[in-house]
FILUM-391875 format. One record per residue (C-alpha): residue number from 1; z, y, x. Coordinates in Angstrom, 2 decimals. Example, Ala and Ser with C-alpha at 12.3 -4.5 7.8 and 13.67 -1.06 7.14 Angstrom:
<nodes>
[node 1 [7.80 -4.50 12.30]]
[node 2 [7.14 -1.06 13.67]]
</nodes>
This chain:
<nodes>
[node 1 [32.11 110.20 210.46]]
[node 2 [34.65 113.15 211.62]]
[node 3 [34.54 114.34 214.55]]
[node 4 [37.50 114.22 217.01]]
[node 5 [38.59 116.49 219.11]]
[node 6 [39.57 115.74 222.76]]
[node 7 [42.50 118.13 223.25]]
[node 8 [44.92 119.90 220.40]]
[node 9 [42.67 121.74 218.13]]
[node 10 [42.66 125.30 217.78]]
[node 11 [42.73 124.86 214.21]]
[node 12 [45.82 122.82 214.26]]
[node 13 [47.39 125.73 216.26]]
[node 14 [46.15 128.53 213.93]]
[node 15 [47.74 126.29 210.63]]
[node 16 [50.93 125.86 212.03]]
[node 17 [51.40 129.19 213.63]]
[node 18 [50.76 130.35 210.18]]
[node 19 [52.72 128.17 208.38]]
[node 20 [56.17 128.22 210.76]]
[node 21 [55.64 131.49 212.70]]
[node 22 [55.08 132.20 216.17]]
[node 23 [58.62 129.85 217.33]]
[node 24 [56.47 126.78 216.65]]
[node 25 [54.23 128.11 220.05]]
[node 26 [56.88 125.89 222.47]]
[node 27 [56.70 122.71 220.50]]
[node 28 [52.91 122.91 220.26]]
[node 29 [52.49 123.50 223.70]]
[node 30 [53.97 119.96 224.11]]
[node 31 [52.14 118.22 221.34]]
[node 32 [49.54 116.44 223.18]]
[node 33 [52.28 114.92 225.33]]
[node 34 [54.38 113.80 222.21]]
[node 35 [51.73 112.71 220.88]]
[node 36 [50.12 110.91 224.03]]
[node 37 [53.53 109.31 225.09]]
[node 38 [53.53 107.30 221.47]]
[node 39 [50.50 106.14 221.50]]
[node 40 [51.32 104.37 225.08]]
[node 41 [54.52 103.20 224.01]]
[node 42 [52.88 101.90 220.55]]
[node 43 [49.72 100.39 222.75]]
[node 44 [47.59 102.63 220.56]]
[node 45 [44.20 103.75 222.17]]
[node 46 [43.71 107.09 221.80]]
[node 47 [40.42 108.64 220.54]]
[node 48 [41.19 112.08 219.72]]
[node 49 [42.75 114.59 217.64]]
[node 50 [41.80 115.25 213.87]]
[node 51 [41.62 118.69 212.84]]
[node 52 [43.71 118.87 209.55]]
[node 53 [47.42 119.53 207.97]]
[node 54 [49.46 122.69 207.82]]
[node 55 [52.43 120.91 209.10]]
[node 56 [51.76 118.08 211.44]]
[node 57 [49.48 117.71 214.71]]
[node 58 [47.14 114.36 213.97]]
[node 59 [46.19 112.06 216.82]]
[node 60 [44.03 109.32 215.97]]
[node 61 [43.04 105.83 217.39]]
[node 62 [43.22 101.99 217.28]]
[node 63 [46.50 99.54 217.25]]
[node 64 [46.72 96.13 219.42]]
[node 65 [45.37 94.49 216.39]]
[node 66 [42.22 96.93 216.25]]
[node 67 [43.38 98.80 213.11]]
[node 68 [42.83 102.24 212.77]]
[node 69 [46.17 104.12 212.84]]
[node 70 [47.30 108.08 212.90]]
[node 71 [49.97 109.26 215.22]]
[node 72 [51.32 111.99 213.20]]
[node 73 [53.71 114.34 215.16]]
[node 74 [55.91 117.02 212.98]]
[node 75 [57.93 119.64 214.47]]
[node 76 [60.25 120.16 211.81]]
[node 77 [63.06 117.83 211.59]]
[node 78 [63.76 117.81 207.73]]
[node 79 [60.25 117.46 206.64]]
[node 80 [60.01 114.38 209.18]]
[node 81 [63.06 112.70 207.85]]
[node 82 [61.97 113.64 204.44]]
[node 83 [58.12 112.28 204.90]]
[node 84 [59.61 109.23 206.93]]
[node 85 [62.19 108.20 204.02]]
[node 86 [60.07 108.69 201.32]]
[node 87 [57.13 106.40 203.16]]
[node 88 [59.68 103.88 203.82]]
[node 89 [59.97 103.62 200.01]]
[node 90 [57.04 103.83 198.82]]
[node 91 [56.46 100.79 201.60]]
[node 92 [52.46 101.62 201.45]]
[node 93 [52.49 101.50 197.35]]
[node 94 [49.98 103.78 196.36]]
[node 95 [50.84 105.66 199.66]]
[node 96 [49.11 105.56 203.35]]
[node 97 [51.84 102.41 205.31]]
[node 98 [54.39 103.24 207.98]]
[node 99 [53.62 100.74 210.90]]
[node 100 [56.21 102.87 213.29]]
[node 101 [58.64 105.92 213.68]]
[node 102 [59.87 107.62 216.30]]
[node 103 [63.37 109.94 215.52]]
[node 104 [63.41 111.33 218.85]]
[node 105 [59.85 112.51 219.21]]
[node 106 [59.61 113.07 215.17]]
[node 107 [56.59 110.93 215.17]]
[node 108 [55.03 108.55 212.75]]
[node 109 [52.35 105.67 213.36]]
[node 110 [50.43 105.56 210.07]]
[node 111 [48.07 103.00 208.99]]
[node 112 [44.61 105.15 208.17]]
[node 113 [42.81 105.20 204.84]]
[node 114 [39.50 103.80 205.11]]
[node 115 [37.48 103.47 207.91]]
[node 116 [37.75 106.71 209.14]]
[node 117 [40.19 109.57 209.20]]
[node 118 [40.05 111.78 205.59]]
[node 119 [39.34 108.29 203.88]]
[node 120 [36.15 107.26 202.10]]
[node 121 [33.52 109.50 200.21]]
[node 122 [35.57 111.34 197.51]]
[node 123 [34.07 109.41 194.22]]
[node 124 [32.76 111.17 190.98]]
[node 125 [35.68 109.72 188.80]]
[node 126 [38.48 111.21 191.55]]
[node 127 [40.55 112.68 188.90]]
[node 128 [40.84 109.31 186.62]]
[node 129 [41.30 107.34 189.47]]
[node 130 [44.33 109.14 190.63]]
[node 131 [45.65 109.36 187.39]]
[node 132 [45.45 105.46 187.67]]
[node 133 [47.31 105.28 190.69]]
[node 134 [49.71 107.85 190.14]]
[node 135 [52.41 105.36 188.37]]
[node 136 [52.93 103.38 191.77]]
[node 137 [54.74 106.18 193.13]]
[node 138 [57.14 106.09 190.60]]
[node 139 [57.72 102.12 189.94]]
[node 140 [61.15 101.92 191.85]]
[node 141 [64.19 104.26 191.05]]
[node 142 [65.70 105.86 193.91]]
[node 143 [69.64 106.71 194.79]]
[node 144 [69.77 110.51 195.66]]
[node 145 [72.05 111.62 198.51]]
[node 146 [69.50 110.61 201.54]]
[node 147 [67.32 112.91 203.58]]
[node 148 [65.40 113.77 200.47]]
[node 149 [66.28 116.62 198.54]]
[node 150 [66.65 116.47 194.79]]
[node 151 [63.83 118.40 193.03]]
[node 152 [66.98 120.27 190.45]]
[node 153 [68.58 121.52 193.93]]
[node 154 [64.94 122.69 194.80]]
[node 155 [64.20 124.78 191.80]]
[node 156 [68.11 126.07 191.55]]
[node 157 [68.38 127.17 195.15]]
[node 158 [64.60 128.26 195.47]]
[node 159 [61.92 128.40 193.20]]
[node 160 [63.93 130.14 190.19]]
[node 161 [65.42 132.93 192.64]]
[node 162 [61.80 132.93 194.00]]
[node 163 [60.36 133.54 190.47]]
[node 164 [63.16 136.21 189.74]]
[node 165 [62.76 138.10 193.46]]
[node 166 [58.86 138.69 192.85]]
[node 167 [58.74 139.35 189.30]]
[node 168 [60.12 142.65 190.13]]
[node 169 [56.61 143.52 191.45]]
[node 170 [54.46 140.95 189.87]]
[node 171 [55.68 140.49 186.59]]
[node 172 [53.22 143.12 184.79]]
[node 173 [50.29 141.03 186.24]]
[node 174 [51.55 137.42 185.63]]
[node 175 [52.98 138.77 181.75]]
[node 176 [56.77 139.44 181.05]]
[node 177 [56.50 136.72 179.03]]
[node 178 [54.68 134.03 180.91]]
[node 179 [57.95 134.96 183.51]]
[node 180 [60.70 134.95 180.87]]
[node 181 [59.32 131.25 179.64]]
[node 182 [59.05 129.73 183.37]]
[node 183 [62.81 130.77 183.90]]
[node 184 [64.03 129.62 180.91]]
[node 185 [62.09 126.41 181.19]]
[node 186 [62.88 125.78 184.50]]
[node 187 [66.83 126.08 183.89]]
[node 188 [66.35 123.71 181.30]]
[node 189 [64.56 121.38 183.11]]
[node 190 [67.01 121.33 185.77]]
[node 191 [70.00 120.91 183.03]]
[node 192 [68.23 117.87 181.61]]
[node 193 [69.02 113.95 182.55]]
[node 194 [66.58 111.40 182.72]]
[node 195 [64.39 109.05 185.17]]
[node 196 [65.19 110.17 189.16]]
[node 197 [62.25 108.91 191.14]]
[node 198 [61.28 109.40 194.97]]
[node 199 [58.47 112.48 194.13]]
[node 200 [54.94 113.06 196.40]]
[node 201 [55.77 116.87 194.79]]
[node 202 [52.54 117.99 197.07]]
[node 203 [49.71 116.27 195.04]]
[node 204 [46.93 118.91 196.33]]
[node 205 [43.57 117.26 196.28]]
[node 206 [43.53 117.49 200.57]]
[node 207 [46.42 114.73 199.76]]
[node 208 [44.76 112.27 198.17]]
[node 209 [42.57 110.09 200.13]]
[node 210 [40.11 107.38 198.70]]
[node 211 [40.05 103.67 200.56]]
[node 212 [37.04 101.45 200.90]]
[node 213 [37.67 100.44 197.40]]
[node 214 [37.48 104.19 196.50]]
[node 215 [41.19 103.92 194.91]]
[node 216 [43.37 106.71 195.35]]
[node 217 [45.81 106.73 198.28]]
[node 218 [48.36 109.30 198.55]]
[node 219 [49.25 111.04 202.22]]
[node 220 [51.46 114.15 203.21]]
[node 221 [54.39 113.91 201.02]]
[node 222 [56.94 117.06 200.36]]
[node 223 [58.84 114.36 198.84]]
[node 224 [61.79 115.44 196.22]]
[node 225 [63.80 113.41 194.12]]
[node 226 [63.59 113.43 190.34]]
[node 227 [61.59 113.46 187.23]]
[node 228 [57.99 111.62 187.90]]
[node 229 [56.72 114.62 185.29]]
[node 230 [57.12 116.82 188.14]]
[node 231 [54.24 115.22 190.06]]
[node 232 [51.91 114.71 187.21]]
[node 233 [52.81 118.55 186.35]]
[node 234 [51.82 119.17 190.18]]
[node 235 [48.58 117.37 189.89]]
[node 236 [47.56 119.34 186.68]]
[node 237 [47.91 122.27 188.26]]
[node 238 [47.09 122.38 191.76]]
[node 239 [45.10 119.19 192.17]]
[node 240 [42.29 121.49 192.18]]
[node 241 [43.64 124.94 191.38]]
[node 242 [40.33 126.67 190.47]]
[node 243 [39.38 123.66 187.86]]
[node 244 [40.05 120.64 185.93]]
[node 245 [43.42 122.00 184.71]]
[node 246 [42.92 120.68 180.88]]
[node 247 [41.36 117.73 182.14]]
[node 248 [44.11 116.50 184.17]]
[node 249 [46.17 117.19 181.14]]
[node 250 [43.94 114.94 178.90]]
[node 251 [44.71 112.18 181.81]]
[node 252 [48.44 112.49 181.30]]
[node 253 [47.94 111.88 177.65]]
[node 254 [45.93 108.65 178.00]]
[node 255 [48.21 107.32 180.90]]
[node 256 [52.12 108.84 180.31]]
[node 257 [51.97 110.11 176.68]]
[node 258 [55.63 109.65 176.43]]
[node 259 [56.00 112.49 179.44]]
[node 260 [53.23 115.05 178.18]]
[node 261 [56.04 117.58 176.83]]
[node 262 [57.71 117.66 180.27]]
[node 263 [54.99 117.90 182.21]]
[node 264 [53.44 120.87 180.37]]
[node 265 [56.62 122.43 180.60]]
[node 266 [56.87 121.49 184.43]]
[node 267 [53.28 122.86 184.53]]
[node 268 [54.46 126.43 182.78]]
[node 269 [56.86 126.95 185.91]]
[node 270 [54.40 125.75 188.49]]
[node 271 [51.77 127.72 187.30]]
[node 272 [54.10 131.30 187.26]]
[node 273 [55.32 130.51 190.64]]
[node 274 [51.87 129.82 192.07]]
[node 275 [50.44 133.35 190.40]]
[node 276 [53.21 135.28 192.01]]
[node 277 [52.47 133.84 195.49]]
[node 278 [48.62 134.04 195.04]]
[node 279 [49.25 137.64 194.02]]
[node 280 [51.23 138.44 196.61]]
[node 281 [49.01 137.12 199.50]]
[node 282 [45.82 138.53 198.04]]
[node 283 [44.50 135.13 197.31]]
[node 284 [41.84 134.87 194.15]]
[node 285 [43.34 131.86 193.09]]
[node 286 [45.76 133.83 191.35]]
[node 287 [43.30 134.21 188.46]]
[node 288 [43.22 130.49 188.05]]
[node 289 [46.72 130.20 187.70]]
[node 290 [46.69 133.17 184.82]]
[node 291 [43.83 130.58 183.40]]
[node 292 [46.27 127.83 183.31]]
[node 293 [49.22 129.61 181.80]]
[node 294 [46.36 130.89 179.06]]
[node 295 [45.25 127.69 178.58]]
[node 296 [45.09 126.72 175.13]]
[node 297 [47.14 123.21 175.82]]
[node 298 [50.02 125.32 177.03]]
[node 299 [50.41 127.40 173.61]]
[node 300 [53.17 125.28 172.41]]
[node 301 [55.03 124.96 175.45]]
</nodes>
């Protein structure tokens, strides 16, 4: 059982400050009150705070039906709106279900996964279970133009310029050929037309919980609208950044054989962008990103 803190956890304060900078301190000073106020309005018996996440404060309690619920307060308006709209779109299919939302305080009430914060224990064959659940995210198409941004806009406005900017100092370490290939593939992928779906686009292992039946349930999306191949690629590269890339690509070949080439192309762009970030922050995960780029499964991309 995960221990809950009676007050705002210091770990949450540190992580949100690292993510947003010192400007978030005023909001953090009000975060306990925001969560407690929402709990009172929604008749939730607040049990405490769960020390998890980089972009939100998480309260845990039980509602009037005695369901375990999470009260998730976010300081960033855009991120709140994007997550709210994405969760509304999925309506609990493969994701944590939204039970209530307060746009003024930017807080969501979400049904907890399993019997405790953090869900059930991760099963041994968790990668396969995630591959079985991922198609649930992409069953229903969406219309661009709401709060959730286009993946292609994100790449053209943020990712490609970031790679090109960092290349001045990091291209030699990552490999000039890898960098050129990533930029070229990014532009080609952004120019392509195809399926447009709601994407999770943040499929680290920490954002995939397991319910009582050991089914994968996705939480904490950093939503985009674009090709479903991107979600699979993000999962392949980042689910566990230090291990399992080839295994996850093999699962893609089983479940989405028609999309594998596109998954591999997105994977190159993600691994180059990630390698540069980890090198810049002196994180040893950089070596794992370089291993991904040198993986035989990417040789023909």
